[in-house]
TISE-318213 format. One line per field, with one value per residue (C-alpha): residue in one letter; x, y, z. Coordinates in Angstrom, 1 decimal, decimal comma. Layout:
# TISE-318213
residuo	a:...
x	X:...
y	Y:...
z	Z:...
# end
This chain:
# TISE-318213
residuo	m:p:r:p:v:d:g:t:q:v:g:v:v:a:d:l:w:r:f:p:v:k:s:f:g:g:e:r:v:r:r:a:f:v:g:p:f:g:l:l:g:d:r:r:y:a:a:v:d:t:d:t:g:e:a:l:s:a:r:r:v:s:r:l:l:g:f:s:a:r:y:g:d:g:d:p:a:g:t:p:l:v:t:t:p:d:g:a:l:h:s:p:d:d:p:e:l:a:a:a:v:a:a:a:t:a:r:q:v:s:v:l:r:s:p:g:a:l:h:d:a:a:p:l:h:i:l:s:l:a:s:v:a:a:l:g:a:a:v:a:s:d:l:d:v:r:r:f:r:p:n:i:l:v:e:l:d:d:l:h:p:g:e:d:g:w:p:g:l:r:l:a:i:g:d:r:v:t:v:d:v:v:v:p:t:e:r:c:a:v:t:t:y:d:p:d:t:l:d:r:d:p:a:v:l:a:a:l:a:r:e:r:d:n:l:f:g:v:y:a:t:v:t:t:p:g:w:i:a:v:g:d:p:i:r:h:a:a:g
x	-37,9:-40,7:-41,0:-39,3:-41,5:-41,8:-39,8:-37,1:-33,7:-31,1:-28,2:-26,8:-25,2:-21,5:-20,2:-21,5:-19,6:-20,3:-18,6:-19,0:-17,4:-18,4:-15,6:-13,3:-12,5:-15,0:-15,3:-16,5:-19,2:-20,9:-24,3:-26,0:-29,3:-30,8:-33,2:-34,4:-30,9:-29,3:-26,9:-27,0:-24,0:-23,3:-22,1:-23,2:-20,1:-18,4:-15,3:-16,9:-15,1:-15,4:-15,3:-18,1:-20,0:-19,7:-19,4:-16,4:-16,5:-13,8:-15,3:-13,5:-11,0:-9,5:-7,1:-10,0:-9,8:-6,5:-8,4:-10,6:-13,2:-14,7:-16,8:-14,3:-16,7:-18,7:-21,7:-22,8:-24,9:-21,6:-18,7:-16,3:-12,6:-10,7:-7,3:-5,2:-2,8:0,1:-1,8:-2,8:-6,2:-8,5:-12,1:-14,0:-13,8:-10,1:-8,4:-5,4:-7,7:-9,0:-5,4:-4,5:-7,5:-6,7:-3,1:-4,2:-6,9:-5,5:-8,8:-9,9:-12,1:-14,0:-15,3:-18,9:-21,9:-24,8:-28,5:-29,1:-26,9:-25,0:-25,7:-25,6:-28,8:-30,2:-29,3:-28,0:-25,5:-25,7:-23,1:-22,5:-19,2:-19,9:-19,9:-16,6:-15,1:-16,3:-14,9:-11,6:-11,4:-12,0:-9,0:-6,9:-6,7:-8,0:-10,0:-10,5:-14,2:-13,4:-12,9:-16,6:-17,7:-20,8:-22,9:-24,1:-22,0:-23,9:-22,9:-25,4:-27,0:-25,4:-28,4:-29,2:-28,2:-27,1:-28,2:-28,5:-32,1:-33,0:-34,1:-37,9:-37,9:-38,4:-35,9:-36,2:-33,0:-33,0:-36,2:-37,5:-35,8:-37,2:-35,6:-36,8:-34,1:-34,4:-31,6:-28,3:-25,2:-23,4:-19,7:-17,0:-13,2:-13,2:-13,2:-9,8:-8,0:-6,4:-7,9:-4,5:-2,0:-4,3:-2,5:-4,7:-5,7:-7,7:-8,4:-11,0:-13,3:-12,5:-13,7:-16,8:-17,7:-16,9:-18,5:-21,3:-22,2:-20,6:-23,2:-22,1:-24,2:-27,6:-29,0:-31,9:-34,2:-35,4:-39,1:-39,0:-36,2:-34,4:-31,2:-29,3:-26,2:-23,6:-25,1:-28,6:-30,6:-31,8:-35,1:-37,5:-40,4:-43,9:-43,8
y	-12,2:-14,5:-15,0:-18,2:-21,1:-21,0:-23,8:-23,8:-24,2:-21,6:-22,8:-23,5:-21,4:-21,8:-19,5:-17,1:-14,0:-11,7:-8,4:-7,4:-3,9:-1,9:-1,7:-4,0:-7,5:-10,2:-13,8:-16,9:-18,9:-22,2:-21,3:-18,0:-16,6:-14,2:-11,5:-8,0:-6,6:-9,4:-11,9:-11,6:-9,6:-8,2:-4,6:-3,8:-1,7:1,1:3,3:6,7:10,0:11,6:15,1:14,7:11,7:10,1:6,3:5,8:3,7:2,1:3,9:7,0:5,6:2,6:1,8:0,5:-2,6:-3,5:-4,3:-7,3:-8,5:-11,7:-12,9:-14,6:-17,0:-17,5:-15,7:-12,8:-11,4:-10,9:-8,5:-9,0:-9,1:-6,8:-7,6:-4,7:-4,6:-5,6:-8,6:-7,2:-8,2:-5,7:-5,3:-2,5:-0,3:-0,7:2,7:1,0:0,0:3,6:4,8:2,2:3,2:6,9:6,3:4,5:6,9:10,3:10,9:10,7:7,7:5,4:1,9:1,9:-0,4:0,9:0,7:-1,0:-2,6:-0,2:-1,5:0,5:-0,3:-3,4:-5,9:-8,8:-8,7:-11,8:-12,7:-15,7:-17,6:-17,5:-13,7:-13,6:-16,1:-14,1:-10,9:-12,6:-13,8:-10,2:-9,0:-12,1:-12,7:-15,1:-12,6:-13,2:-13,0:-10,9:-7,9:-7,8:-8,4:-10,6:-12,0:-15,0:-16,5:-18,6:-21,6:-21,4:-24,4:-25,0:-23,9:-20,8:-17,5:-15,7:-13,1:-10,2:-11,1:-11,5:-8,0:-8,1:-11,8:-13,6:-16,4:-19,2:-20,2:-23,6:-24,7:-21,4:-18,2:-16,0:-12,8:-10,2:-9,2:-5,4:-3,9:-4,7:-3,8:-0,7:-1,1:1,3:1,6:-0,9:-3,7:-2,6:-3,4:-6,8:-7,9:-9,1:-6,5:-3,5:-3,2:-1,5:-3,0:-0,3:-2,8:-4,5:-1,4:-0,6:-4,0:-3,7:-0,4:-1,8:-5,2:-4,8:-1,1:-1,0:-3,5:-6,7:-8,9:-7,9:-6,5:-8,2:-7,7:-10,5:-11,4:-14,6:-14,9:-18,1:-20,1:-20,7:-22,8:-23,6:-26,1:-24,9:-24,8:-21,5:-21,5:-19,1:-18,6:-17,2:-13,4
z	13,9:15,1:18,8:19,9:21,2:25,0:26,6:23,9:25,5:24,4:26,4:29,9:32,6:32,0:34,8:37,5:38,6:41,6:42,1:45,8:45,2:42,1:39,6:41,6:40,3:41,5:42,3:40,3:42,1:41,4:42,8:43,7:44,9:42,4:43,6:42,7:43,0:40,9:42,4:46,2:47,3:43,8:43,7:47,3:48,1:46,2:46,5:47,3:46,7:50,2:48,7:46,2:47,6:44,1:43,8:41,6:38,5:36,4:33,4:34,7:37,2:35,6:38,4:40,5:38,4:40,1:43,3:43,8:46,3:47,5:50,4:52,7:54,2:51,0:52,5:50,3:53,2:55,1:54,6:51,7:51,8:49,4:47,9:46,9:43,9:46,2:47,6:51,0:52,4:54,0:55,1:53,5:56,7:57,1:56,9:55,1:52,3:51,9:51,9:49,2:47,0:47,5:46,5:43,3:42,3:43,6:45,4:49,0:49,3:51,6:50,7:51,8:51,7:49,6:50,6:47,2:44,5:42,3:38,8:35,6:33,5:35,2:37,9:35,7:32,9:30,7:28,0:25,8:25,3:21,6:21,6:23,5:21,0:18,0:19,4:20,1:16,5:15,4:17,3:16,9:20,6:23,3:25,3:29,1:29,9:33,0:30,7:30,2:33,8:33,2:36,0:33,9:31,2:28,8:26,7:23,8:22,2:18,8:16,8:18,8:17,2:20,4:22,9:20,5:19,9:23,6:24,5:25,1:25,9:29,2:30,1:32,6:34,4:36,2:37,9:39,2:38,2:35,4:34,1:31,5:29,1:28,7:26,7:25,0:27,0:25,8:26,2:27,3:27,7:30,6:28,0:26,8:30,1:30,7:34,1:35,4:34,1:33,4:30,1:27,5:24,1:22,2:19,5:21,7:21,9:18,3:17,2:19,4:17,7:14,2:14,5:17,0:17,2:20,6:22,0:23,7:26,0:27,5:30,7:32,5:35,4:37,8:37,7:39,8:42,4:43,3:43,2:40,0:39,4:36,8:34,4:34,8:31,5:30,1:28,2:26,6:29,0:28,7:29,2
# end
């Protein structure tokens, strides 16, 4: 495939999502600062198994998805608030939160701030609405984008083929930010869980394996930090 012409617009930012605690539900934001660790405040905390020191992930402990976190004052440099499955609000250092997570996961845990963000392959996960719609058609279901936990959700321009061809390219978002797309996102069983009910639909992961070799969305690193917002254009940039 020939390299796209620099400056070509591929789409716009349709949504931004930040996940203050790894594997917990997150919050939709209209504007965010993007730096070396991705969206400021993203995945800065984790539920840590106090016996092993391991940061727990929904890949292995799916009931973490029943918790959600947001920055109560909107400041991602501050401390998030966590909502438990029964609707109670706690700060990360609240013993009642640790008890609730322990009861849900059958492990002794603490919710701790990490020195750095706790991402899988790269700080930013980017996904297009077109990919979500195509997968939904494959499973005959209107899929909630929260299943896939993107940071940046993209509405593609009509003629653009999609994010599958982005690895190896540099993208400019808005007026300042640039990111390097590094690898496709390999998916796991987390995609099978409804974000509200936690009911499983194995057909989602089966369709990903069948239709897309289990790859869905892309990971990116940040080369030029700055602010991005919903509605910002996304263009190919000089790499």
